[in-house]
N, C-alpha and C positions, 0 to 999 in steps of 0.2 A: 803299200801305204797303210797307215792306221785307219781303222774304220770305227766311227762312233755314230750309231744310228738311233733313230727315234723308236719309241715303243710301238710295236705293231698294234693295230686297232683291236686285234683279237685279245691281247692281254688286257687292254682297257675294258673290253667287253666282259671278260671274265670277272674283273674286279666289280664291275657294275652289277653283275648277276650274283654277287656274294659268294662266289667260289673263292676259297682261301688262297689266293695268289699273293705272295708277299711284296708289297710296295713297288710293283713294277711300273707304276704310273709316274714316278718321280723323274722328271726330265733332267734335273740337275742334282745328282747325288752329292752328298757332303764332301766326298772324296773323288778325285779324278785320277784313276790309275791308267798309266800308259807304259808300254814297253820302252825301256831305255836301250837295251842290247842283250844279245844272247851269245853265250859260248857253247859251241857244239863239239862233242867228242867224235861225232860221225858214227857212233856205235849204237845200234838199235836193239832194245829189249834184252840188254845184258847188265843192267844196273850200273851204267857208266856215269851216272850223276845222281847220287842218292841224298845223303845228309849233307847240308851246307852249314857253314859257320862263317861269320864275318869278323875281321879284325879291323877296328877303326884306326889304329895307329899306322898300319901299312896300306890301308885301303885294298885289302885282299880278301877274297872268298876262298875258303878251304872246302873242297867238294870231294866227298867219298866217291871214288871210281872203283866200284866193286869188281867190275869186269877185269880191270888191270890189277886189282889188289893194292891200290895206292890211294893217296890223297892228292888230287890236282890242286895246285895253288894258282888262283886266277887273280891277275892284276885288274882291278875294276876302277882304278883311279880315273880312267875315262870310261864311264859306264856304257857309253854308246858302242864301245869297241873293247869288250873284255878279252884279255889274252892270257894264255897259260904262261905263268912266270916260272914255275918249278914243279917238281913232283916230290912228294914225301913217300918213300918206300918203307913203311913200317915193318913189313915182314922181313925185309933184308936187315934192317937195323936190329931186329930181335933175333935174327938167325933162325927164323921159322919159315922155311920154304913151304909154300902152299897155304899159308895163313890167309885169312880173309879179313879185310877192313870193313867194320860195320858202322862206325859212327865217329864223329869228330867234334871237338869243342875248342874254343879259343878264349883265353883270358890273360891279361897282363903280360903279353909277350910270350905266352906259352901255348903250345898246341898239344892237346891230349887226344890220342887216337885209340879207339876201342878195337881190339883185334881178336878175332876168333881163331882158335888153334887149328892146325891142319886136320887133326881129328876133332871134329866139332864138339864131341862130348867131353873132351879134356879141358882143364882150366884154360881160360883165355888170358889176355894181357891188356894193360894200358901202356902205351909207349908215349913218352913226352919228348917234344921237340921245341926249339925256339921258332919264331916265325920265319926265320931264314932257312929252316929245315935241319939245323944241327941237332943231333940226337942227344938228349939230356939224361935219359934213364928210363926205367920201366918198372912195372909191378905186375905180379900175377894175381888174377881175379877169378871169379867164377866162370863156369862154362858159358860160352856164347854171350859175351858182353854186347848187348844189342843196341844200347843207347848210353850216351855219356853227357854229363853236364858239369860245369864248374859252379861252385858256390859264388855268390856275388863278390866276396872278397878275394876270390881266386885261390884260397888256401887248400881247397879240396876238390877232387874230381870224383864224381859219383857215377857208377855204372849199374844198369839193370841187366843182370846176368840171367838170360832167358832159360837156359837149361833144357832145351828141347831134346827129345830122344833121338837116337840115330834112325836112319831110314827104315830099319827093320824092327824098330821098337824093342830091341834087345838090351840097349843101354839107355838109361834115362837119368841124367844127372839132376841134382836138386837145383831149384831156382834160388838165387841169392841177390843181395844188393851189396856192392863193394864200395867202400869209402876210402879213397886213396889220398894220402897227404902229398900235396903237389911239390913240397920241398924235399921231403925225406923218402918218398915213395912207399912209406909204410902203409899197410892195408888193414882196415877193420872190416870184417864181414858181418853184415846184418842178415840173419837167416830167419826161417819160419818155424824153428823147432819149438816155439812156445805154443803151437797149435797142433791138435790132432783132430780126427774126424768128429769127436764129441764136443770139442771146444770151439770149432769154427763158427763164426756168426751165421745166422740163418740167411740163406740165399747165396752163400759163397760156393762156387762150383768146384767140386773135386771129382774127377771122373777119368776113366781110361781103362785099359784092359788089365792092368795090374795095380791093385790098391792094397797089396799085401806088404808086410814089413813095417818097421817102426818109422821109416822115412817116407811112407807112401804119400802123405800130404805134401811134404817138401818137394818130392819129385813131380807132383801134379801141379805145382804152382810155377807159372812162367812169367816173370817180370818182363815187360815189353819196352816201356819208355819212361824216362825220368824227367821231372821238372822240379826245380829248386825254388821254393818260395822265398827263402831268406837263408842266412848263414846257419840257421838252426834246424830247418825242416825241409825234407824232400818228399815228393809225392810220386809214386810209381804205379803206372797202369799194369794190372795183371790181366791181360786181355782175355785169354781163354777162361779165366776164373770169373770174369765179369765183375771186377772189383778194382779198388785202388788201395795200395799200401802206404801208410804214413811212416816216415823214417825220421827218427831222432838222430841227427848227424853227430852231435856231441857224445851221446851215449853209444852210438853205433848199433842202435837197436830199431827193430820194427815195432812200433808201439800200437798200431791199430790196423785193422783190415776193414775196408768200407765196401760191402756188397752194393751193387748199383741197382739191382732189381730189374724190372722189365718195363717195356713201353707198350701200351695198349693200342694196337693198330686199328681197333674198332672205335676208338674215341674220336670225336670231332677234331679235325685238324691233324690227325696222326695217321692218315691213310698211307698206303703204299701201292705201287704197281707190282703185282705178284706173278705175272706171267710174261714169258718171252714168246708165247705162241698165240697171242690174240690179235696180232697185227694192229695194235692200237696203244696209245697212251691211256692207261686206266688207273689213275691214282684214286683209290677207293678205300672205304672202311672194310676191313676183313677181320674175322675172329682169330687173330694171331697176336701173340705176345712177342715183342722184339727184345732180344738180349742186346744190351748196348755194346758190349765187347770193344771198349775203346782202344785205339792205338795211340796216336799222339795226344799229349797233354801239355798245357801251359797253365800258369798261375798268375793272378794279379790281385791287387788290393783295392777295395772300394768301401768307403764308409768305415774304415778301420778294421775291416774283416778280409780274410783271405778267401779267394774263390778259385775253384779248379775248373778248367775248360777242357773238354774232351772232344776228340773227333771219333765218332762212333762207327768205326769201319766194319767190325765183325770179322771173325776168323773161325776156322774149323780145325779141330784136332784130327789129324789124318796121317798116320804113320804105319808103314808096313801093311798088315792085313786089317788094321783097325781104322775105322772111320765112324765118326758120330753122325755124319751127314745122311739125310734121307730126303726124298721128295714126298710131298704130302700124298700124292696119288698111290705111293707104295706102302703107306701105313694103313693099318686097320683102325678106323675111327669109331668111337663109341656111339651107338645109337642113342639119340636123345641129347647128345652134347651139341655144342655150337648153336645154341638157340633153337634146336629142333630143325636145323637146315637139312635139306635133301642132300645126303652125303655123296651120292653119285654126282650130283651137279656141282657140289662144292669141290670135289676132287677132279673135275674136268680140267684139261690142260689150260683152257682159256680162263679158268678161275684160279683155284689154289693148287691144282694138281702138280704144276711144275715147280712150285716154290720149294726151296731147300730149307729144311729145318733140322734141328738136332733130335736124334733118337733117344737122347739121355734124359729128356724131360717130357712129362705129360702122359707117360704110360701108366695105366692102372694095373691092379693086381690081376685083372682079367685078360691082360695082354692087348687091350685096345687103348687108343689115345683119346683123352678128353680135353687135351690142350695142345696147342701147336706153338713152338718157339723158334723164331727165325734168327738169322745171324746179322747182328748190327742194327743200329737205330736209324740208319740213313739220315743222320742229323748230326748237329753238335749240341752239347749240353753244358750248362753251367751248374756246378755243385758247390754247396757250402763246404767248409773245411772238415766237417764231420759227415760228409757224404749225403746230405739231403739235396734232392733235385730242386734247383732254383728256376731253371729255364731250359727248355728244349725247343729246337727249331721245327719240330713236328714233321710235316710233309713238305716244308717249304723248299728244300733242295730239289726234290723231284718235280714239284710244281713249277719252279723257276726254270729248270732245264727244259721242261715240256713247253713252256711258253716261248723260250728264246732259242732253243735248239731242237725243236720238235722232230725234224727229219732225222736227227741223230740222237734221239732220246735214249738214255741208258746204254750208250755205245760202250764197247770195250776200249781199253787203251792201246790195243794192237790192231784194231779194225774199226770201221765206221758203221757197222751193221746196226740198224735201228732195233731198239728194244732188247738188245742182246743180254743185258745184265739184270733185267727186271726180276728174274727168278732167283737171283744170286747176289744179294746185298746192294743192288742198285748202283748209285754213283760212287759208293765207297769213300766216305770222308776219311782221309788218312792223316793229314798233317794239320796242325793248328799253331798259330803264333799270335801273341797279343802285343799290341803296340799303342803307345800314347802319341796322339797327334793333336797338337794344340791342347785344349782342355778336355778332349774326349778320348775314350779308350775303345779300341777296335779289335775285333777278332778276325783273322784271315784264315780261312779253312780251305785246304786243297782237296779236290775230289779226284781220287786216284784213277778211277775208270773214265770219267767224263773228261778229265784233263783241265779243269777250270779252278778258279779261286772265288769263293764266296766271301763277302765282306759284311760284317755286322757291327753295329755300334753296341758295345756292351758296358757303357758307362754306368747304366743302371742294370745290375745283374738280373734282376727280376723282370725287366722290361727291355730285353735286347731287341734291336730293330734291324731289319735287313737294309743294307745300304747299296750294294752293287754286286755284280757278277761279271767277272772278266775272264777272258780266254785268249791264249796265244796258240790255239790249235786251229789248224786249217782243215775243215771237214771236206773241202773240195779235193783233197789229196789223201790217198790211203797212207796211214802212218808207216814210216820207214826211216832208215838212216839218211835218206836223201831228201825228205820233205815231210810235210804234215804238221810242222810246228811242234809245240810242246805237248807231251803226253806222259801221264803217270806222275803227277807231282807227289814226291815222297817226303819232302821237307820244305819248310818255309822259315827264313830268318828275317826278322824285322830289324831295320836299321834306322835309328833315330836321326832326326835332322842334323843334330850336332855332330854326328859321326859319319854322315853321308858325304860322298864326293860331290853331290849336287847342292848341298845345303838344304835339301828337302828330304823328308822321310823316304825310305826305299825298301823294297822287298827283294830278297834273293830267293829264288825257287829252284830246287833241285828236282829235275824230272827224270825218273829212273828209266822209263821206257824209251823216250826219245834221246836220252843221253845228253840233255841240254841243261844248262844253268842260265836262267833268265832273270834279268834285273828289271824291276818295275818301279817307275817314279810314282810318288804319291803327292798329289797337288790338290789345290782347291782353296776356296776362300777361307781364311783363318788358319791355313796350314803354314807352319814355319817354312820360310823360303818363298812363300807366295804362290799364286796360281801358276800353272805350267804354261809354257808357250806351245803353240801348235807344233807337234813333232814333224820333223822333216822326213821326206820319203826315204832317205838313205840312212836314217838313224837306226842303229841296231838291227832288229829283225822286223823293220817296219812294213815289209811286204806281206806279213802274215796278219790275219784278221784279229781285231780286238773287239770283243762284244761286251756289252754292259747293259745296265738297265735302261739306258737311253739309246738302244740299238734299233736299226730299221732293216727290214729285208730278210731277216733270218727265217721268218715263217711264211714267206711268199709262196714257197713250194708246198704248203700244207692245205689240205681240204679239211676244215675243222668241223667236227660235230660235237656239240656240247650236250652232255646228259647230266643234269644237275639234280641231285637228290641225296640227302644224307652226306653231303660233302664229297660227292664223287666228281672227278674230273676225267672226261674221256675225250681224247683228241684222236680221231681216226687218221691213219696215214693214207695219203693218196697213192694208190697202186700205179705202177707203170703201165702204160697202154700196151 
C-alpha cells in the first residue's frame, strides 16, 4: 500500500530551533507524487534500466538496458501496469557485436540511440529507428557517446562524446560533441581545439598522468551530459573538468567554456556530513571546498532568460595506476592553515579524516595542503547562461534525508548501511528534469545513492524552494533483484499533462541498480487533470513505501540528539542492544 505520513515531531523541532531543515513542516505540498506502476527487469546492479525517454504518440517509454545491450520499449498506456512491448537491438542493427548502449532520445517518431563501440576508445555511433523499431540509418560520432538529445524541432541529435581512457590509461581519446542531421545522418563535430593550457578560463580543470602533446587539453576534457535549450544552443556538462560547454548548433562549434568554481562547505547552510565512521548524522560546517562536478543537466527559460540546472554528483578520474582520490587523513596538511585548527583532530576519522578529496588541488610548493577539495556539491544548482551561480540547494539534501530517513542516512544504492556514503559524495545527485506544471516550473532531482527524488519549485530561479521528497525504496528489505524497491535513479523524464496517458503530468524514472522503470503521477490543486484519487492497494508497485514531506513514522527508530551551533545538525543513531 502507498504510505503518506505526517512530519515527525523531530523535524518540526529542528525548524523551530533554526537548524536549516528545508520546508519539512508543510503538510500539503503543492504537488502530490504517487507511484503509478513499475516495470522490473529482475536484474540487479547491472544497469538494466538507465536512461529513459518518453514518446507521447505511442505512449511508450524507451529505457536503456545496458546489461542486455539493448533499449527496452515499454508500453505505458496503462501506467499502472507497464509492460515490455519490444526490444531495440542497436548493436545488431549496426553490426557491432559487443557494443554498449549508453543513451536514448525520442522525437517526432524517431528514436536515436547512442552506442559505444566494442573497443570503447574507438569512435561510437548513433543508430536511428522509428518508434516501431525499424532501423533507419546511423552515423559515426566520437568515442563513448554518453548522452544524446534531440533539438526541439527534431532536426538534429546531439551527443556528448566522453572520450574516457581505456582501463590501463594507455589510450585516451579526445572528448567531442557530435551534431547529427536526423534526416541525412551527416555529422558535424564540435571539438575543443580552440583551447590549450594557456587559453583555458581560470578554474577549468585539466589534469591527469599525461598532459604532453598538442592534444593534451582535448584528451583531458570529458563531455558527460547534453541538454538543448533551443534549436540554436546546447549545453554540455564536462564533469571531471567542473565546467559546462556552450555549443552553437548551427555553426557546429563550442563557443564558450564555463568553469563552475567551488562550494564553500564552511559557509552557513552549506555543511556536509564528512565521515562514515562517527556513527551519527553530522551535517556540519567544515573547511572544505566542494567541486560541483555535475552529471545531469537540464535547461529552462524564466523572465526571458535561459537557466541551466545541474545535479552535482561528483566524479573521480581513476584509470589504471592513476587516481586523483585521497583521504584527508593521508595528506600532509600545512600548519597554520584551516583557521589554525588542530590538524590531528581535524584528520581524525570521525571528523575529516575519512573524507575523499582530490590530490590535484590545494598542494603548496612545500608539499603540504592548505586547501581541501571534495567531489560533488551534494546539491543541485541553477546557473545563468553565462555560468554565474543563481541558486544552490546547499545542505538541504542531506538535511532532508537525515530528518526523513535517518536510520538509512547516506546509504549506498546496493545496501542499507547507515552513513555509508558520507565520506564519498553523500547522496549523489545524478539526474535532473525540469517540468512545467500549471503555471509553476519544477525541478525533479534523483539521488543516485539514496534512491529518492527531490522536488523543488524553480519558477523564480534565484529563490527556488523545496516542495517534496519521494521514495519508492523499501529500506526494510536489502536491495536485490527480488525486492527493495527502486534504487539508483539514473535518469528522469518529465511528461507533460497533454502527453500523459493519465491526463496529468507524470515522471518516468530509470533506476539502474534495481533495474526498474517507475512511473510517478503528479497531482495536486491547480495541476492539469486535477487532484489524484487515493491509490488502490494493487496499483503498480503500491506495496512499496512512499515517503514525502508529509510522512510519519520514518524516524520512530531514532534516538535524536541535537547539537546546534554554527549550523551543525547531529542526529545520533540508536545502537542495537
